[in-house]
C-alpha positions, -999 to 999 in steps of 0.1 A, spaced: -499 139 -335 -516 115 -312 -502 106 -278 -493 70 -269 -499 78 -232 -535 69 -222 -556 97 -209 -567 91 -173 -588 122 -170 -584 149 -144 -564 139 -113 -594 144 -90 -613 118 -111 -585 92 -108 -582 99 -71 -620 97 -67 -621 63 -83 -592 51 -62 -609 63 -30 -642 47 -40 -624 13 -47 -606 16 -13 -639 23 5 -655 -7 -13 -626 -30 -3 -626 -18 33 -664 -24 35 -658 -58 20 -630 -66 46 -653 -54 74 -680 -76 62 -656 -106 58 -645 -100 94 -680 -98 106 -689 -131 89 -658 -147 105 -670 -135 139 -705 -149 134 -693 -182 121 -666 -184 148 -691 -177 176 -715 -203 162 -687 -229 160 -673 -220 195 -707 -222 210 -713 -257 197 -677 -267 205 -679 -254 240 -712 -270 247 -701 -304 234 -668 -302 254 -682 -289 287 -710 -314 288 -688 -342 277 -712 -350 249 -683 -357 225 -645 -359 226 -628 -326 218 -617 -336 183 -652 -349 174 -668 -318 189 -645 -297 167 -656 -316 136 -693 -311 145 -688 -274 154 -670 -267 122 -696 -284 101 -723 -263 118 -703 -230 115 -695 -236 78 -731 -230 68 -735 -194 79 -699 -187 68 -706 -199 32 -739 -182 28 -729 -148 44 -696 -147 25 -712 -155 -8 -742 -132 -5 -732 -104 18 -694 -100 14 -692 -107 -24 -728 -99 -34 -734 -132 -53 -772 -137 -53 -777 -165 -79 -781 -202 -73 -754 -220 -55 -731 -240 -77 -709 -270 -69 -680 -251 -84 -684 -227 -54 -694 -252 -27 -667 -278 -32 -637 -253 -30 -653 -235 -1 -657 -268 18 -621 -277 9 -608 -244 24 -629 -251 55 -614 -286 56 -579 -272 55 -587 -250 85 -605 -279 101 -575 -302 99 -552 -276 114 -576 -266 141 -583 -303 150 -546 -310 154 -543 -280 176 -575 -289 195 -561 -324 202 -528 -310 215 -547 -284 237 -570 -311 250 -541 -335 258 -522 -307 275 -552 -296 296 -559 -332 307 -523 -340 315 -519 -308 335 -550 -317 356 -569 -286 344 -605 -283 352 -634 -284 327 -634 -246 323 -597 -244 316 -598 -274 293 -628 -259 273 -611 -225 270 -578 -242 258 -597 -262 232 -616 -231 220 -584 -211 218 -568 -238 198 -598 -238 174 -595 -200 169 -557 -202 163 -562 -229 137 -588 -212 117 -573 -177 123 -541 -188 108 -558 -195 74 -581 -165 76 -561 -141 53 -553 -168 28 -589 -178 27 -600 -142 19 -575 -139 -10 -587 -173 -24 -624 -164 -20 -618 -130 -36 -596 -141 -65 -610 -175 -74 -643 -183 -58 -667 -154 -52 -648 -124 -65 -658 -129 -101 -694 -130 -113 -695 -164 -131 -733 -162 -136 -735 -131 -157 -703 -137 -176 -690 -101 -173 -659 -110 -154 -664 -78 -133 -652 -81 -97 -682 -89 -74 -673 -60 -51 -685 -36 -77 -720 -48 -69 -718 -46 -31 -745 -24 -17 -736 2 8 
């Protein structure tokens, strides 16, 4: 008589696989966080420089800074976090830019509010710059988790190039 219950193997094998998947996911989350730090520092450096020097109004500076910070974010997420090494495809670039645009819209609104507040309260350049940068971080930070899920589930998490449908995190090098 055959059993209709699937055989999972010895418990230690199942636990071992679960631990390996958890370690892979934690490594991926750490890498995602590191990429976010790199792209945020890039954007904040540009934003701060443009605001403190008065080279651009705060909202324009936020647009420029976000555009510059998007490049390392896309490349590092795609290659280092999800292990996709093939050619870039418009099917990846367009949704990634759309996700960045959503964060940009929110952060630009918050930057405008922070800039208006800092100016109306008579704050100095340093306080105004810090307020604008904090608003930028809050705007993008609020979409950070949603972006990870979208990138993982729909954009980079599946290997479209090899057609296997395996999650890309299986190929992440240690």
